[in-house]
N, C-alpha and C positions, 0 to 999 in steps of 0.2 A: 245963901249957901244951901239951903234945903232944896232949891231948884236944881242943883248940880248932881245930886245923887241918882235920880232916876235916869238921867242920861248915861251915866257911867254903867249902870246895870244893862241898859239897852245895848250899849256897845259890846259889852261882854257877851251878851246872849247872841248878838249878831255874829260875833267872832266865833263862838262855840258852834253856831249853826253852820258857818262856813267850813269850819274844821270837820264837822260831822258829814257835811256834803262831800268834802274832799275824800274822807275815809271811805264813804259809801261808793264814791266813784272808783277809787283804787280797788275796793273789794269787788266791785262789779267787773272791773277789768280782769281781776284774778279769776273770778268765777267763769268769765267768758273764756279765758285761756284754758282753765281746767276742763271746761266743757269741750273745747276744741281738741284738747289732748285725749279726753275720754272718747270722743267721737273717732279720732284717728286710731286709738287703741282698739276700739270696737271693730273698725273696718279691717284692721290687721288680723284680729282674732277671727273675723269672718273668713278672711282669705286663708288663714292657716287651717281653719276648720274645713274649708272647701278642699284644700290640698290633701288634708288628712283623709277626708272622705274618699277623694279620688284614689289615694294610695291604698286605702282599705279595700276599695272596690277592685283595684288591680290585684291586690294580695289575694282576695277571695277568688278572683278569676284564676290566678296562678295555682292556688290551692286546689281548686276544682280540677284544673288541668293535671296537676300532679297526682291527685287522687284517681283521676281517670287513667293516667299512665300506669300508676301503681296497680290499679285493679286490672288493667289490661295485661300487664306483666305477670301479676299474681295468678291470673286465670290461664295464661297462655304458656307459661314455662313447662318444660317436661318434668322437672323435678317436683316432687311433692313438697308442699309448704303448708304449715299450720302455725297458729298462734295459740298458746295454751296458758291457762292460769293455774299455777301450782297451788295445791291444797295441802296444808300441813296439819298434823294431829296436835293434841294438847302438849306433847313434849317437843314440838317444833320439828318433828321429823316428816319428810315428804310422804304423804299417804296416797295421793291421787292427783289428777289434774283434769281440768275442764277445757274443752275445745272452744275457743272464742271465734276462730275463723279457719277455714280450710280452702284450698283451691281444688279444681277438678282432678289434677294429677294425684292429689292426696287420696281421693276415693279409689282411683284406679290402682295405685301402688300398694295401698294397705288393705283394700277390700272392705273398708269401713264406710258405710253409707249413712248420710244424715248425722254426722258426728257433732256439728256445731251445737253448743249448749249442753252436750252430754259429757259425762265423766268417762275416763278410760276404763276404770274397773267396771263400769256399767256395760261398756261395749265389749271388753275382753277381760273377764274376771281373772283369768290365769296369766295375765301379762306379767313378765318377770320383774322382780323388785329392782333390779339394777337400772332399769329404764327410769323409774321414779327417782332413784338416788342421783343419777347423773343430771337430770333436769332440775331437781331440787337444788343441787349444788350450784348450777348455773344461776338460778333465781336468787340465791342467797349471796353469792360471791361476785356475780357479774363477770366471771371468767368463762369465756367461750370454750366449747369442747368440740373435737372432731373425732369420731370413732366409727368402727364397723362392728356390727353385732347382729345376731340372729334373734328374731322374734318368733318363738315357737307358738305363741298364742295367736299369731297372725299367719298360720299355715306354714310356719318354718321359714318364712321369708328372711333374706339377709338385706340389711340396709347400711348404706354409707351415710352417716348423719353429721350435720353441722348445726349446733345449737348455740344461741346467744340470747342474753337478756334484752328485753324490749321495754322501754319506758322507765319510770321511776322504780327504785328498789322495792318500795312498799307495795307496788302493784303485783309483784311476783309473777310477771308475765315473761314467757320464753318463746322466742321465734325459732322454728325448727325447719331446716331445709334438708331434704333427704332424697336418696335415690335407691330404688329397688335393684340390688345387684345379685339377686339370686341366681340368675342364669350365668353370670360371670363367675360366681363362686363355684357353681357346679362344673363349669368348663374347666376352671383351674384345678378342681379336685380330679376331674377326669384326666386332665393333662398330667397332673402329678402322678396319678396311678399309672398312666401310660408310660411316663418317664421312668418310674420305678420298674415297671415291667420290662422296658427296653434295657435298663441298666442290668437287670437280672439276666435277661437274654444275652446281653453283651458279655457279662461275666461268665455265663455258661459257655458261650461261644469260645471265649479265650481259654477256658479250662478244657473244652473239647479239643480245640486246636493244639493246645500244649500236649494233651494226652495222646492225640492222634499222631502228632509229630514224634513223641517219645516211642510209641508203639511201632511206628514205621522205621525208626532209626535202628532198632535191634536187628531186624532182617537185613537192612542195608549194611550194617556193620559187618555181619557175617559174610555177605556177598563181597563187600569191599576187601575184607581180609583174604577171602579166597582168590580174588583177582590179584592181590599182591603176591600170593604164593605162586600163581601162574606166571607172573612176571619174573620171579626168581628162577624159574625152570630154564635150563639151557636147551639148545638144539630145537627151538620152536620153529616150525615151518612158517612161511609167509602168511598162509591162511590163518594160522593160529595167532600170529602177531596182529593181523588186521582185525580178527574177531576180538582179540584182547583190547585193541584200541576202541572198537565200537562199544564194548561193554564198559570200558572206563568212561567214555564220554557220556553214555546214557546214565550210568551210575551218578556221575557228577551232576547231570541235569536233574535226575530224580532227587538227589540229596539237596540240590538247590531249591527244588519245588517244595520239599518238606520244610526247609528253612523259611521259605516265603510264607508258609502258613502262619508262622509266628511273627513275621515282619509286620502284619496288620496292626497288632497292638504295639509293637515297638515303634512303628512310624508315628502312631497317634500320641504316644507318650514320650517320644524322644529318647528312647532307651537303647538306641543302636550304638554299639561301642566299636571304635576303630582302633586298630593296632598300627599306628603310623610309623613309617620308616621310609628310607630312601627307596623309591620304586621307579623302574624304567617303564614309563608309560608305553613306549614303543613295543617293548617285549610283551607287555600285558595285552595290548591291542592285537598283536600277532597271535597270542595264545587264544584269545577270545574268538578270533576269526577261525582258527583251526577247530575250536570247539563247535562252532556254528556251521562250518562248511558242509558237514554231512547232511544236515537238515536242508541247507540251501541246494545242495546237489540233488537231493531227493525230489525237490520241487522243480528241478531244471533251471535254477537260477544261476546266473554268472555272478561271481564275486571278485571285484577288483580292488586294489588298494594302492595308496601312495603314502609310504611311510618314510620317515627320516633315515638317513644312512647310518646314523649312530644313535646311542641311547638318548632319550628325552626324559630327564629326571624330574620327578614330582615327589612331594611329601604325602604319602598315602598308604592306605591299607591294600596290599596286593589282591586279597580275595575280593574286597568290596569294589575295587576299581575294575577288576575283571568282570564282576557281576554287573556293573554299569554297562560295559560294552556288550556283554552277552545279551543282556535284556534288550538293548537297542537293536542288535542284530536279529535276535529272535522276533522282535516286533516287526522288523522290515521283512523277514522271511514270511511271517504269517499273513501280512496284509499286502503281499505282492502276488499277482496271479502267476501261474506256472509259466516258466520261461522268462521271468523278469530279470532285471539287472540291479545288483547291489554294489555300492561303492563305499569304500572307507578311506578317508583322508585324514592324516595327522600332520600338523605343522606347528611350528612355534611362531607366534606373533607377539613381538615385544617380550613381555614377561609372562606370557600365557601359553599353555599347550592347548591347541584347538583341534578337537576331534569332530569330524563331520561324517555322519552315517546317512547315506542317501539311497532311496529306492525309487522305482518307477511304478509303484503299486497303485492301490485304489485312492490313496490320499485321505485327507481328513476334512470332514465337512466344516464350513466356517463357524457354525454354531457350536461345534464340539471342540474346535481348536483351543479356545481359551480355557477349557476344562480338561485338556488331554492329560495333564499331570495329576488330576484329582484321583483319590483312592476309588477303586472299583469302576473306573471309567473305561469303557470299551467301545470301539467303533462298531463292532459286530454284535448286533442284538437279535440275530436270527434264531429261530427255534432249534436248528440243528447245531448251533454253536460250532460251526466248522473250524473256527480259528482256535477254540479252546482257551485255556489260560484262566487265571484267577482275577485278572483286572487290577493287579497291584504293581505290575512291572514298571510302568512309567512313573508312578507315584514313588516307588522305591528308588528309581534312578534320580529323581529330583531331590529326594531326601539325602541320598548318599553324596550326590554332587555338592549339595549345600554344606554337608558336614565336612567336605574336603575344601571348603571355602571357595567353591567354584559356582558356576551357574550353567543352566541348560535351557535351550530354546528350541522351539519347533516351528518349522515353516512348511506350508503345504498348499497345494492347489488340488481340489477335488478332481480325481480322475487322472492326475498327472504325477502322483507320488508325493513323498514327504522327505524332509531332511531334518535331522536332529543334530544340534550343535552343542557340544560340551566344552566348556572352557575352564581349565584348572591352572592355578599358579605354578609356575616353573620353579624348581629348586635350583637356584643359581649357583650355590656352593655346596654340592652334595658331599656328604661325609660317608665313610665306610660304615655300613649298617651291620647289625648282628646277623641278619640273614645272609650277608655275603661271606661271613666267616664260619657259618654253621657246618658246611661240608668239610672244612679243614679240621675243625674240632672233632667231627665225627670220625674222620679218617684215622685219627690218632688215638681214639678212645679204646678202652679195653672192654671185654665182655662183662655184662652185669647180671646179677641174680634178680630175676623178676618173678613176683608172685602175681598171677592174673586171677582176679575174683569176679565172677559174673554168673548169675543163675541161668542165663541162656547158654546152653552147652555149645551150640554152634559158634556163637560169638567168642566164648571163652577159648575153645580149642583152636579156632582159626587164628585168633590173635596170638596165641602161644606159638602156633606153627610158624607164623611170620617172624616172630622174635627169634625163634630157634634158627630159622633160615638166615637171619642176620648175624648169628653167632652168639646169641645170648642164651643163658641157662634159665629155664622157666619151671614153675610149679603152678598147679591149678587148684581152685576151690570154687564151689558153687553156692555157698551160703556163708553167713557171718560167723557162725561158730567154728566151722572148719577153717575159715580164713584166719581166725585168731590162733588156732592150734598150729596151722601151717606156718604162720609168721614166726612163732616161737621156735619151732623145730628147724625151719629153713633159714631164718635170719636173712631175708632178702635185702637187696640194696634199694629196690623200687617195688612198690605195690600199686598195681593198676586195679583200682577198686570201684566196682559198680555201686552206685548209690541205692538203686532200687532193689535191694536184696530182701527176701522174705524174713519175717520174724525179727532178726537183728539187722537193721539197715546199715548202709555204708557210713552214715554220719556217726552212728553208735560205735561201729567197728573202728573208725578213725580216732575217735575220742579215747577209746580203750587203749589203742596202740600208742597214743601220745603219752599215756600215763604209765606205760611199761618201760622201765629203764633200758632193757635190752633192745628196744626198738626206737629209741629216742632219735637216732640219726637216719631212720628209714625215710625215703622220699615217697610221699603219698600223692597219688594222682587220681583224682575223681573222674570216673567215667559215667556220663549221664545223658539223658535226652533233653535236659533242661539247661538253658544257657542265659537266663535273664540275670540282671545285676543282683537281684535278691538271691538267686541260686548260687552265684559266685560268693556272695557274702556268707551264706550258710556254710559253704565249703571252707572258706577261710576260718570261720569260727570253730569248725570241727577239727582243724589242724591240717588240712590238705595243703600241699605245696603248689599243685597245679590243678586245673579244671578243664577237662576235655569233653567236648560235646560229640555224641555219637552221630553218624559213623566216624570213628576216630581216624584222624589224618595220621598215617604211619610216619610221615615226615616229622610231625610234631613229637611223636613218641621217640623217634630216633634222636631228635634234638635234645630231649630230656635225658635219654640214656647216654648221650655223648659226654655228659658231665660226670658220669658215674665211673667208679674204679672198682675192680674186683678185689 
């Protein structure tokens, strides 16, 4: 039995050795696998590292290219550019800033040389505080700003500035892009001063034209009243009748020229007022031709016409429609050489009245034709101004035609004459107008008591003489005080009251009369040289019933008196 025990131990040891060898083999396989995995991981890491290095190299190349582009842009742009570092005091308020970078345009536009590394207060000690405050606010808040300001410490230059924060907030860096706009500001200031000067000159021109028109109207009124008196005389010989006709026509033209002086501002502001009513355009064209015929005859022109057999009704202002035709005819007469031919044709085409004024004169240059209806445009720019005129006739024509809801056109060949075509809407169902019944009313009216008040003795007396010749009773006054006394003593039905009286003007007299019970029913008629809408408003506010512009149209006075009873 003792011999069996050693054998058992040996077997056990052999078995343990085999197990150990097996474990060692497994471990060796595991280590080999781990080594293989580690080798593979190492190769992968080397590959990734190589790729990373390549990407880093490319990134560096792109960065260098970007920096080169930035530097090229930075140095080549026309705008001034700089990067600053804001410097704050102990209380956290912006006190100064240091220049970190500048471009060449910065030096040119600011006049600051070698600014990099220096502080602004070192370069410009008197630089205004608001510049530091604005840039400090950008650095603290990150909110960009755009503003225009003047830097007195930099020679008074004006700058258009765009500032924004650059980088992390704690770096307190601000990038500034700016442009020197000093010349632009100076040009704008010069332009504004020039515009103010032009506006002042324009205002003075309007005032002058209004005053000139007013002053011209007084002598015109006296002359016109005198011609009315001559018309009322019986047994006039043919020479007197012809002379009277010449005076009337020339007076009408002179009065129209005075009115045209005021039309300049009226055209520009659209303040032309129309008195629309049923109007026979055929009759208006015929009267305009008769008005213009003497001028045409004087230049040896022939004037032919082709007009409808009967009336051609439109809705319009008689005076303004005649003004349109007269202006076109006058234009044809002026720009047609002696012995020329003028023709006027009026037809109805569908629902339009079509007027054609044709001449065989000098014509209109092609470059001028598109502007022929512009204000102050004239074909004749010679020094002698042989054609005369104010250069507003055709502009006025276009404005008036447009107000009548029509249109006007011009056709011309240089050297072969011109043709102007006016088209107005036809009044398809004309109604009887006030103008048609005025003469009937006038015929049945009784004499009226009329107080005429004007500080111009000739105007006052001549108008009174015309009214007396028409069968009315008149009294005269030359100032406001005497007008008030005469009104209370005379108790007139109508007061023809000049506005421009000395000391006590017509507005004051009218207001006083409206407050007097004895004169509450009197008809007040303003006589003035001013006819703007603002003047009409002042008349209404003062208590006037009517507003007549000098020289007074006697027909309008007759129409007013026709409603009076003695």
